[in-house]
All heavy atoms as an XYZ file, in Angstrom:
815
protein
N     163.784     38.223    -41.515
C     163.694     37.920    -40.101
C     165.033     37.398    -39.613
O     165.701     36.632    -40.276
C     162.626     36.872    -39.836
C     161.255     37.327    -40.230
N     160.651     38.418    -39.649
C     160.365     36.857    -41.124
C     159.469     38.580    -40.180
N     159.263     37.650    -41.090
N     165.373     37.858    -38.438
C     166.619     37.429    -37.835
C     166.310     36.483    -36.678
O     165.450     36.746    -35.859
C     167.419     38.616    -37.300
C     167.864     39.546    -38.392
C     167.177     40.706    -38.669
C     168.978     39.232    -39.161
C     167.582     41.559    -39.667
C     169.397     40.076    -40.174
C     168.701     41.243    -40.425
O     169.112     42.070    -41.413
N     167.015     35.404    -36.654
C     166.843     34.440    -35.576
C     168.181     34.274    -34.874
O     169.222     34.159    -35.513
C     166.392     33.078    -36.119
C     165.011     33.128    -36.714
C     164.837     33.199    -38.075
C     163.896     33.118    -35.887
C     163.579     33.248    -38.633
C     162.630     33.164    -36.435
C     162.464     33.231    -37.803
N     168.122     34.271    -33.573
C     169.341     34.055    -32.792
C     169.383     32.577    -32.434
O     168.473     32.057    -31.813
C     169.340     34.918    -31.521
C     169.299     36.393    -31.897
C     170.556     34.607    -30.664
C     169.145     37.310    -30.708
N     170.431     31.950    -32.881
C     170.576     30.534    -32.574
C     171.433     30.402    -31.326
O     172.434     31.076    -31.175
C     171.209     29.797    -33.742
C     170.323     29.769    -34.959
C     170.972     28.983    -36.090
O     172.120     28.592    -36.000
N     170.208     28.764    -37.143
N     171.012     29.558    -30.452
C     171.729     29.384    -29.203
C     171.942     27.906    -28.941
O     171.091     27.082    -29.238
C     170.920     30.005    -28.062
O     171.541     29.734    -26.851
N     173.084     27.612    -28.387
C     173.402     26.243    -28.017
C     173.083     26.008    -26.541
O     173.513     25.027    -25.962
C     174.885     25.944    -28.278
C     175.193     25.956    -29.755
O     174.316     25.694    -30.568
N     176.421     26.275    -30.096
N     172.351     26.931    -25.939
C     172.022     26.793    -24.529
C     170.898     25.789    -24.351
O     169.955     25.734    -25.103
C     171.571     28.140    -23.943
C     172.623     29.238    -23.885
C     172.009     30.515    -23.347
C     173.784     28.810    -23.005
N     171.029     25.024    -23.332
C     169.948     24.125    -22.942
C     169.779     24.285    -21.438
O     170.560     24.965    -20.778
C     170.282     22.688    -23.311
O     171.372     22.236    -22.534
N     168.766     23.688    -20.894
C     168.521     23.818    -19.462
C     169.693     23.278    -18.648
O     169.995     23.787    -17.591
C     167.224     23.101    -19.083
C     165.974     23.791    -19.608
S     165.857     25.512    -19.116
C     165.440     25.339    -17.412
N     170.383     22.276    -19.137
C     171.509     21.725    -18.381
C     172.679     22.710    -18.338
O     173.442     22.732    -17.387
C     171.958     20.393    -18.974
O     172.408     20.586    -20.296
N     172.800     23.565    -19.355
C     173.866     24.559    -19.362
C     173.570     25.712    -18.399
O     174.458     26.464    -18.041
C     174.067     25.127    -20.756
C     174.647     24.112    -21.709
O     175.071     23.039    -21.300
N     174.657     24.445    -22.989
N     172.312     25.885    -17.997
C     171.934     26.997    -17.130
C     171.959     26.633    -15.652
O     171.733     27.478    -14.811
C     170.520     27.485    -17.502
C     170.378     28.057    -18.908
C     168.935     28.418    -19.185
C     171.277     29.272    -19.090
N     172.231     25.386    -15.330
C     172.253     24.969    -13.939
C     173.471     25.551    -13.237
O     174.543     25.665    -13.803
C     172.270     23.443    -13.849
C     170.974     22.804    -14.285
C     171.036     21.292    -14.238
O     172.017     20.733    -13.708
O     170.109     20.670    -14.762
N     173.283     25.903    -11.978
C     174.353     26.487    -11.186
C     174.958     25.433    -10.277
O     174.252     24.607     -9.701
C     173.799     27.638    -10.347
O     174.793     28.097     -9.468
N     176.252     25.469    -10.123
C     176.941     24.541     -9.219
C     177.067     25.152     -7.834
O     177.575     24.518     -6.915
C     178.311     24.203     -9.781
N     176.588     26.369     -7.654
C     176.682     27.056     -6.373
C     175.751     26.405     -5.358
O     174.621     26.039     -5.672
C     176.296     28.517     -6.551
C     176.444     29.351     -5.309
C     176.087     30.809     -5.561
O     175.677     31.138     -6.679
O     176.221     31.598     -4.631
N     176.252     26.279     -4.151
C     175.462     25.670     -3.088
C     175.240     26.708     -1.992
O     176.178     27.301     -1.484
C     176.202     24.467     -2.513
O     175.534     23.996     -1.371
N     173.989     26.928     -1.642
C     173.661     27.852     -0.565
C     173.300     27.039      0.665
O     172.302     26.335      0.686
C     172.486     28.749     -0.955
C     172.725     29.668     -2.146
C     171.453     30.421     -2.481
C     173.844     30.654     -1.836
N     174.134     27.132      1.653
C     173.886     26.399      2.892
C     173.004     27.271      3.783
O     173.462     28.189      4.440
C     175.210     26.082      3.582
C     175.014     25.291      4.859
O     173.907     24.761      5.069
O     175.980     25.210      5.642
N     171.723     26.987      3.789
C     170.765     27.812      4.515
C     170.807     27.566      6.026
O     170.144     28.247      6.776
C     169.361     27.581      3.981
C     169.240     28.030      2.535
C     167.824     27.882      2.058
N     167.729     28.184      0.654
C     167.493     29.408      0.161
N     167.333     30.407      0.960
N     167.409     29.602     -1.131
N     171.592     26.636      6.473
C     171.654     26.370      7.909
C     172.629     27.308      8.621
O     172.674     27.337      9.835
C     172.054     24.922      8.160
O     173.365     24.695      7.658
N     173.399     28.061      7.892
C     174.391     28.930      8.495
C     173.724     30.143      9.143
O     173.054     30.913      8.483
C     175.385     29.417      7.431
O     176.213     30.415      7.975
N     173.895     30.322     10.446
C     173.283     31.473     11.119
C     173.926     32.794     10.712
O     173.337     33.833     10.864
C     173.493     31.181     12.606
C     174.604     30.214     12.668
C     174.598     29.459     11.372
N     175.142     32.749     10.194
C     175.793     33.983      9.782
C     175.211     34.501      8.468
O     175.127     35.699      8.249
C     177.296     33.756      9.636
C     177.980     33.467     10.961
C     179.443     33.148     10.774
O     179.971     33.387      9.672
O     180.052     32.662     11.734
N     174.822     33.616      7.576
C     174.282     34.047      6.296
C     172.778     34.303      6.344
O     172.274     35.208      5.709
C     174.574     32.990      5.220
C     176.038     32.771      4.852
C     176.156     31.617      3.863
C     176.610     34.033      4.252
N     172.063     33.467      7.076
C     170.596     33.536      7.073
C     170.086     33.663      8.512
O     169.528     32.745      9.070
C     170.010     32.280      6.418
C     170.559     32.031      5.058
C     171.569     31.204      4.712
C     170.125     32.652      3.853
N     171.800     31.257      3.378
C     170.918     32.138      2.800
C     169.148     33.591      3.536
C     170.768     32.524      1.489
C     168.999     33.981      2.211
C     169.796     33.450      1.218
N     170.281     34.808      9.072
C     169.821     34.999     10.446
C     168.305     35.139     10.473
O     167.696     35.683      9.557
C     170.444     36.257     11.063
O     170.069     37.377     10.286
C     171.947     36.164     11.138
N     167.707     34.619     11.535
C     166.261     34.753     11.696
C     165.884     36.176     12.081
O     164.860     36.701     11.684
C     165.745     33.789     12.762
C     165.808     32.345     12.287
O     165.780     32.137     11.060
O     165.892     31.453     13.147
N     166.725     36.783     12.884
C     166.436     38.126     13.364
C     167.594     39.029     12.986
O     168.660     38.957     13.585
C     166.235     38.134     14.880
C     165.173     37.171     15.322
N     163.852     37.396     15.062
C     165.244     35.994     15.981
C     163.143     36.392     15.555
N     163.971     35.520     16.110
N     167.364     39.875     12.012
C     168.388     40.816     11.597
C     168.400     42.017     12.515
O     167.626     42.108     13.465
N     169.280     42.936     12.267
C     169.330     44.144     13.092
C     168.013     44.912     12.955
O     167.421     44.969     11.880
C     170.511     44.932     12.530
C     170.704     44.396     11.162
C     170.240     42.968     11.186
N     167.541     45.458     14.046
C     166.279     46.190     14.030
C     166.465     47.493     13.263
O     167.398     48.249     13.513
C     165.833     46.466     15.452
N     165.595     47.716     12.321
C     165.627     48.946     11.557
C     164.488     49.843     12.017
O     163.380     49.366     12.222
C     165.473     48.654     10.054
C     166.564     47.807      9.433
C     166.222     47.495      7.984
C     167.890     48.527      9.507
N     164.737     51.117     12.174
C     163.653     52.002     12.591
C     162.596     52.092     11.496
O     162.910     52.044     10.306
C     164.344     53.349     12.807
C     165.601     53.272     12.017
C     165.988     51.821     11.974
N     161.342     52.184     11.897
C     160.260     52.289     10.921
C     160.265     53.640     10.238
O     159.852     53.774      9.108
C     158.911     52.048     11.607
C     158.712     50.647     12.164
C     157.381     50.558     12.897
C     158.773     49.620     11.052
N     160.738     54.654     10.935
C     160.776     55.988     10.357
C     162.064     56.665     10.787
O     162.427     56.634     11.960
C     159.570     56.814     10.803
C     159.557     58.205     10.259
N     159.696     58.482      8.929
C     159.423     59.396     10.874
C     159.643     59.789      8.748
N     159.480     60.356      9.908
N     162.717     57.273      9.845
C     163.952     57.970     10.150
C     163.620     59.225     10.954
O     162.839     60.058     10.525
C     164.670     58.336      8.842
C     166.068     58.836      9.092
O     166.470     59.038     10.229
N     166.805     59.052      8.023
N     164.200     59.354     12.127
C     163.859     60.469     13.000
C     164.487     61.776     12.553
O     164.046     62.835     12.954
C     164.268     60.157     14.439
O     165.657     59.942     14.486
N     165.521     61.714     11.738
C     166.114     62.948     11.245
C     165.329     63.435     10.038
O     164.946     62.661      9.174
C     167.592     62.739     10.849
O     167.654     61.752      9.828
C     168.412     62.299     12.044
N     165.096     64.716      9.995
C     164.323     65.302      8.903
C     165.289     65.999      7.960
O     166.105     66.821      8.386
C     163.289     66.310      9.446
C     162.290     65.593     10.350
C     162.584     67.024      8.318
C     161.306     66.509     11.024
N     165.190     65.668      6.682
C     166.064     66.300      5.710
C     165.604     67.743      5.482
O     164.507     68.140      5.873
C     166.064     65.520      4.398
O     164.782     65.561      3.824
N     166.440     68.521      4.831
C     166.129     69.948      4.642
C     164.887     70.158      3.807
O     164.096     71.042      4.089
C     167.312     70.673      3.995
O     167.647     70.011      2.776
C     168.504     70.707      4.916
N     164.665     69.343      2.782
C     163.468     69.557      1.957
C     162.205     69.172      2.710
O     161.149     69.748      2.504
C     163.569     68.836      0.613
C     163.513     67.344      0.703
C     164.554     66.481      0.824
C     162.333     66.534      0.677
N     164.107     65.194      0.883
C     162.749     65.190      0.789
C     160.974     66.800      0.562
C     161.857     64.131      0.795
C     160.085     65.738      0.570
C     160.532     64.427      0.682
N     162.300     68.186      3.604
C     161.130     67.803      4.401
C     160.775     68.878      5.415
O     159.611     69.083      5.739
C     161.383     66.480      5.122
C     161.349     65.276      4.229
C     161.678     63.997      4.977
O     162.642     63.992      5.758
O     160.948     63.012      4.766
N     161.779     69.580      5.928
C     161.532     70.624      6.914
C     160.773     71.795      6.302
O     160.052     72.499      7.004
C     162.856     71.087      7.511
N     160.927     72.012      5.008
C     160.281     73.134      4.334
C     158.855     72.828      3.892
O     158.158     73.723      3.430
C     161.096     73.561      3.111
C     162.455     74.132      3.500
O     162.574     74.622      4.636
O     163.375     74.093      2.674
N     158.420     71.593      4.023
C     157.076     71.227      3.582
C     156.062     71.682      4.619
O     156.175     71.377      5.799
C     156.963     69.709      3.354
C     157.868     69.294      2.206
C     155.521     69.325      3.043
C     157.855     67.816      1.940
N     155.076     72.426      4.153
C     154.019     72.905      5.035
C     152.786     72.036      4.846
O     152.696     71.256      3.906
C     153.710     74.363      4.709
C     154.905     75.276      4.948
C     154.636     76.709      4.538
O     153.511     76.997      4.081
O     155.545     77.527      4.669
N     151.819     72.194      5.729
C     150.603     71.400      5.670
C     149.889     71.594      4.338
O     149.360     70.646      3.758
C     149.663     71.749      6.820
C     148.385     70.927      6.775
C     147.582     71.046      8.011
C     146.307     70.259      8.020
N     145.947     69.437      6.918
N     149.906     72.806      3.825
C     149.268     73.093      2.535
C     149.919     72.282      1.408
O     149.234     71.769      0.522
C     149.380     74.591      2.231
C     148.697     75.022      0.967
C     148.828     76.516      0.744
O     148.701     77.283      1.706
O     149.064     76.894     -0.412
N     151.246     72.159      1.465
C     151.968     71.373      0.455
C     151.613     69.892      0.558
O     151.424     69.213     -0.453
C     153.478     71.552      0.619
C     153.916     72.996      0.416
O     153.273     73.702     -0.385
O     154.899     73.407      1.066
N     151.532     69.383      1.775
C     151.189     67.978      1.985
C     149.776     67.707      1.485
O     149.513     66.706      0.825
C     151.335     67.600      3.476
C     152.819     67.652      3.867
C     150.754     66.219      3.750
C     153.068     67.509      5.348
N     148.850     68.630      1.781
C     147.472     68.487      1.304
C     147.418     68.447     -0.220
O     146.687     67.655     -0.809
C     146.589     69.615      1.840
C     146.385     69.539      3.341
O     146.641     68.458      3.920
O     145.977     70.557      3.939
N     148.218     69.318     -0.877
C     148.252     69.352     -2.335
C     148.809     68.045     -2.896
O     148.280     67.501     -3.870
C     149.089     70.531     -2.825
C     149.241     70.599     -4.336
S     147.694     70.756     -5.252
C     147.305     72.442     -4.945
N     149.855     67.502     -2.263
C     150.423     66.237     -2.728
C     149.414     65.100     -2.585
O     149.296     64.251     -3.461
C     151.711     65.912     -1.963
C     152.889     66.759     -2.378
S     154.461     66.216     -1.686
C     154.283     66.666      0.022
N     148.677     65.101     -1.470
C     147.671     64.064     -1.276
C     146.537     64.202     -2.284
O     146.027     63.206     -2.796
C     147.136     64.113      0.158
C     148.145     63.637      1.172
C     147.673     63.792      2.602
O     146.731     64.516      2.881
N     148.357     63.118      3.518
N     146.155     65.428     -2.585
C     145.107     65.657     -3.588
C     145.555     65.155     -4.957
O     144.813     64.463     -5.650
C     144.774     67.142     -3.675
C     143.749     67.475     -4.733
C     143.581     68.970     -4.949
O     143.912     69.754     -4.051
O     143.125     69.345     -6.048
N     146.784     65.492     -5.343
C     147.300     65.048     -6.640
C     147.451     63.533     -6.688
O     147.213     62.915     -7.726
C     148.635     65.735     -6.943
C     148.570     67.243     -7.183
C     149.970     67.828     -7.313
C     147.722     67.576     -8.386
N     147.834     62.924     -5.583
C     148.011     61.472     -5.545
C     146.678     60.742     -5.680
O     146.638     59.605     -6.146
C     148.704     61.059     -4.247
N     145.591     61.400     -5.295
C     144.289     60.750     -5.350
C     143.622     60.869     -6.726
O     142.597     60.239     -6.965
C     143.366     61.332     -4.282
O     143.037     62.679     -4.609
N     144.202     61.665     -7.624
C     143.606     61.858     -8.946
C     143.850     60.658     -9.849
O     144.884     59.996     -9.755
C     144.183     63.117     -9.609
C     143.926     64.446     -8.921
C     144.645     65.564     -9.674
C     142.451     64.750     -8.818
N     142.903     60.418    -10.748
C     143.117     59.403    -11.780
C     144.062     59.985    -12.822
O     144.335     61.190    -12.813
C     141.786     59.015    -12.451
O     141.266     60.160    -13.137
C     140.774     58.503    -11.438
N     144.525     59.170    -13.743
C     145.460     59.672    -14.757
C     144.793     60.729    -15.642
O     145.426     61.718    -16.017
C     146.019     58.526    -15.597
O     144.966     57.833    -16.233
N     143.510     60.559    -15.955
C     142.796     61.555    -16.754
C     142.641     62.875    -16.022
O     142.825     63.952    -16.602
N     142.308     62.785    -14.728
C     142.168     63.997    -13.927
C     143.515     64.700    -13.756
O     143.588     65.929    -13.785
C     141.587     63.652    -12.555
C     140.156     63.195    -12.588
C     139.703     62.637    -11.243
O     140.497     62.060    -10.503
N     138.423     62.795    -10.947
N     144.581     63.918    -13.613
C     145.914     64.493    -13.483
C     146.315     65.206    -14.763
O     146.894     66.294    -14.732
C     146.931     63.409    -13.120
C     148.334     63.871    -12.773
C     148.318     64.836    -11.596
C     149.216     62.682    -12.453
N     145.977     64.619    -15.912
C     146.270     65.264    -17.200
C     145.517     66.579    -17.318
O     146.077     67.588    -17.759
C     145.898     64.344    -18.358
C     146.225     64.929    -19.722
C     145.695     64.065    -20.840
C     145.969     64.636    -22.204
N     145.588     66.015    -22.391
N     144.246     66.608    -16.904
C     143.470     67.846    -16.935
C     144.098     68.910    -16.032
O     144.172     70.087    -16.402
C     142.028     67.584    -16.503
C     141.208     66.823    -17.520
C     139.799     66.514    -17.019
O     139.317     67.202    -16.096
O     139.195     65.574    -17.560
N     144.550     68.498    -14.855
C     145.190     69.422    -13.913
C     146.466     69.996    -14.517
O     146.720     71.203    -14.419
C     145.492     68.683    -12.606
C     146.078     69.525    -11.526
C     145.022     70.353    -10.870
C     145.551     70.973     -9.590
N     144.572     71.798     -8.926
N     147.258     69.151    -15.161
C     148.495     69.606    -15.798
C     148.181     70.563    -16.937
O     148.836     71.605    -17.082
C     149.332     68.400    -16.287
C     149.870     67.627    -15.090
C     150.470     68.847    -17.201
C     150.493     66.300    -15.436
N     147.173     70.241    -17.761
C     146.779     71.128    -18.854
C     146.346     72.489    -18.325
O     146.703     73.532    -18.885
C     145.658     70.501    -19.690
C     146.139     69.321    -20.526
O     147.359     69.187    -20.737
O     145.275     68.522    -20.966
N     145.576     72.498    -17.223
C     145.130     73.754    -16.618
C     146.321     74.572    -16.138
O     146.381     75.789    -16.358
C     144.179     73.465    -15.432
O     143.072     72.708    -15.910
C     143.691     74.742    -14.787
N     147.289     73.911    -15.513
C     148.483     74.612    -15.039
C     149.320     75.148    -16.196
O     149.875     76.251    -16.107
C     149.315     73.694    -14.153
C     148.701     73.347    -12.793
C     149.551     72.299    -12.079
C     148.523     74.575    -11.937
N     149.404     74.394    -17.294
C     150.142     74.868    -18.468
C     149.479     76.100    -19.071
O     150.156     77.068    -19.457
C     150.258     73.760    -19.512
C     151.227     72.632    -19.183
C     151.114     71.513    -20.212
C     152.648     73.152    -19.121
N     148.144     76.099    -19.163
C     147.414     77.257    -19.692
C     147.603     78.467    -18.794
O     147.822     79.583    -19.272
C     145.921     76.933    -19.833
C     145.629     75.974    -20.958
C     144.158     75.598    -21.001
C     143.904     74.498    -22.019
N     142.511     74.032    -21.985
N     147.538     78.258    -17.481
C     147.747     79.346    -16.537
C     149.160     79.908    -16.660
O     149.358     81.130    -16.658
C     147.492     78.856    -15.108
C     147.717     79.867    -13.995
C     146.773     81.063    -14.141
C     147.536     79.212    -12.642
N     150.135     79.027    -16.794
C     151.520     79.445    -16.946
C     151.694     80.292    -18.209
O     152.364     81.328    -18.193
C     152.429     78.223    -16.998
O     153.749     78.573    -17.300
N     151.080     79.866    -19.298
C     151.158     80.626    -20.555
C     150.511     82.000    -20.390
O     151.077     83.012    -20.812
C     150.481     79.842    -21.694
C     150.452     80.610    -22.985
C     151.592     80.707    -23.784
C     149.302     81.252    -23.407
C     151.574     81.420    -24.964
C     149.270     81.979    -24.590
C     150.409     82.057    -25.364
O     150.396     82.781    -26.527
N     149.329     82.036    -19.766
C     148.631     83.302    -19.569
C     149.447     84.259    -18.705
O     149.519     85.462    -18.977
C     147.260     83.068    -18.925
C     146.273     82.395    -19.845
C     145.001     81.962    -19.121
O     144.914     82.048    -17.900
N     144.032     81.475    -19.884
N     150.100     83.745    -17.664
C     150.950     84.584    -16.824
C     152.147     85.122    -17.599
O     152.554     86.272    -17.416
C     151.417     83.800    -15.598
C     150.361     83.513    -14.536
C     150.926     82.601    -13.454
C     149.843     84.797    -13.926
N     152.702     84.291    -18.481
C     153.814     84.740    -19.321
C     153.402     85.854    -20.267
O     154.131     86.835    -20.453
N     152.225     85.721    -20.868
C     151.708     86.761    -21.769
C     151.473     88.052    -20.987
O     151.835     89.144    -21.431
C     150.412     86.288    -22.471
C     149.724     87.434    -23.192
C     150.720     85.158    -23.437
N     150.879     87.927    -19.808
C     150.610     89.100    -18.986
C     151.913     89.774    -18.551
O     152.016     91.009    -18.561
C     149.789     88.709    -17.759
C     149.393     89.883    -16.894
C     148.542     89.466    -15.706
O     148.202     88.302    -15.542
N     148.200     90.432    -14.867
N     152.913     88.978    -18.184
C     154.196     89.544    -17.779
C     154.859     90.279    -18.948
O     155.416     91.365    -18.771
C     155.128     88.445    -17.258
C     156.455     88.979    -16.778
C     157.395     87.905    -16.273
O     157.108     86.711    -16.463
O     158.423     88.274    -15.696
N     154.780     89.699    -20.138
C     155.344     90.357    -21.323
C     154.661     91.696    -21.564
O     155.319     92.707    -21.853
C     155.185     89.446    -22.556
O     155.863     88.212    -22.297
C     155.762     90.088    -23.802
N     153.331     91.716    -21.433
C     152.569     92.947    -21.610
C     153.002     94.007    -20.598
O     153.247     95.160    -20.942
C     151.067     92.657    -21.471
C     150.214     93.897    -21.422
C     149.909     94.603    -22.583
C     149.708     94.365    -20.213
C     149.129     95.741    -22.542
C     148.931     95.505    -20.162
C     148.638     96.195    -21.319
O     147.872     97.328    -21.270
N     153.124     93.593    -19.330
C     153.510     94.542    -18.278
C     154.944     95.033    -18.456
O     155.242     96.211    -18.205
C     153.322     93.917    -16.894
C     151.883     93.597    -16.538
C     150.999     94.831    -16.432
O     151.511     95.937    -16.130
O     149.785     94.696    -16.648
N     155.852     94.158    -18.877
C     157.245     94.577    -19.107
C     157.324     95.565    -20.265
O     158.045     96.566    -20.193
C     158.132     93.361    -19.377
C     158.321     92.441    -18.191
S     159.240     93.204    -16.852
C     160.869     93.220    -17.548
N     156.569     95.314    -21.325
C     156.550     96.222    -22.471
C     155.962     97.568    -22.060
O     156.476     98.623    -22.423
C     155.734     95.615    -23.632
O     156.295     94.349    -23.961
C     155.752     96.507    -24.851
N     154.900     97.525    -21.300
C     154.261     98.745    -20.813
C     155.241     99.545    -19.949
O     155.351    100.772    -20.072
C     153.019     98.375    -20.022
C     152.230     99.542    -19.513
C     150.927     99.056    -18.893
N     150.232    100.164    -18.308
C     149.703    100.175    -17.107
N     149.764     99.096    -16.354
N     149.088    101.233    -16.650
N     155.938     98.862    -19.050
C     156.919     99.523    -18.203
C     158.047    100.139    -19.008
O     158.559    101.218    -18.675
N     158.434     99.463    -20.079
C     159.502     99.985    -20.941
C     159.052    101.275    -21.626
O     159.781    102.265    -21.665
C     159.875     98.937    -21.986
C     160.979     99.342    -22.915
C     161.302     98.210    -23.894
C     162.290     98.656    -24.928
N     162.507     97.617    -25.917
N     157.820    101.287    -22.161
C     157.310    102.483    -22.841
C     157.053    103.628    -21.863
O     157.182    104.795    -22.231
C     156.041    102.169    -23.629
C     156.302    101.367    -24.875
C     155.526    100.245    -25.166
C     157.315    101.711    -25.755
C     155.764     99.521    -26.314
C     157.553    100.971    -26.902
C     156.776     99.878    -27.185
N     156.699    103.321    -20.642
C     156.484    104.366    -19.638
C     157.787    104.797    -18.972
O     157.780    105.689    -18.152
C     155.498    103.860    -18.573
C     154.073    103.622    -19.034
C     153.255    103.004    -17.905
C     153.428    104.913    -19.519
N     158.883    104.148    -19.357
C     160.227    104.457    -18.880
C     160.322    104.327    -17.349
O     160.933    105.162    -16.695
C     160.646    105.860    -19.343
C     162.140    106.006    -19.402
O     162.866    105.025    -19.429
N     162.616    107.249    -19.402
N     159.719    103.275    -16.811
C     159.798    103.033    -15.373
C     160.829    101.977    -15.019
O     161.092    101.744    -13.852
C     158.411    102.626    -14.786
C     157.428    103.755    -14.889
C     157.891    101.365    -15.443
N     161.372    101.324    -16.032
C     162.375    100.288    -15.804
C     163.773    100.852    -16.058
O     163.954    101.701    -16.928
C     162.127     99.104    -16.715
C     160.783     98.387    -16.532
C     160.585     97.329    -17.597
C     160.689     97.771    -15.150
N     164.769    100.379    -15.320
C     166.134    100.822    -15.598
C     166.579    100.376    -16.988
O     166.047     99.428    -17.568
C     166.969    100.147    -14.509
C     166.074     99.241    -13.758
C     164.683     99.441    -14.220
N     167.551    101.054    -17.532
C     168.036    100.779    -18.900
C     168.681     99.398    -19.050
O     168.730     98.853    -20.122
C     169.047    101.858    -19.325
C     168.468    103.243    -19.386
C     167.558    103.364    -20.579
C     167.043    104.810    -20.610
N     165.954    104.972    -21.520
N     169.208     98.815    -17.943
C     169.908     97.534    -18.023
C     168.982     96.396    -18.435
O     169.409     95.381    -18.950
C     170.561     97.177    -16.683
C     171.716     98.046    -16.306
C     171.257     99.318    -15.603
O     170.341     99.245    -14.762
O     171.823    100.373    -15.877
N     167.688     96.488    -18.189
C     166.782     95.404    -18.539
C     166.593     95.438    -20.021
O     166.413     94.631    -20.752
C     165.437     95.556    -17.828
C     165.487     95.319    -16.314
C     164.098     95.580    -15.728
C     165.913     93.929    -15.976
């Protein structure tokens, strides 16, 4: 077992810094007003459609177990699409419908 020995005590951790809270320049009661929502829309926000927002809200409402099931389903679907694409590409190659560069 390794033990770290320290000569620190609570008195060594005290700060000599003084914060004068009466200064209006440092601690203003009313800071500059910040807008609640940025009125400019970034490029990725402009591309979001209602269907995408609905999907994000649906995913956000899932529990961690339900989210894992959803991810597993998407992974299986992705694999199945890859297998199907491989089959179709091979078929196209044998039927000579694809250019030679592929």
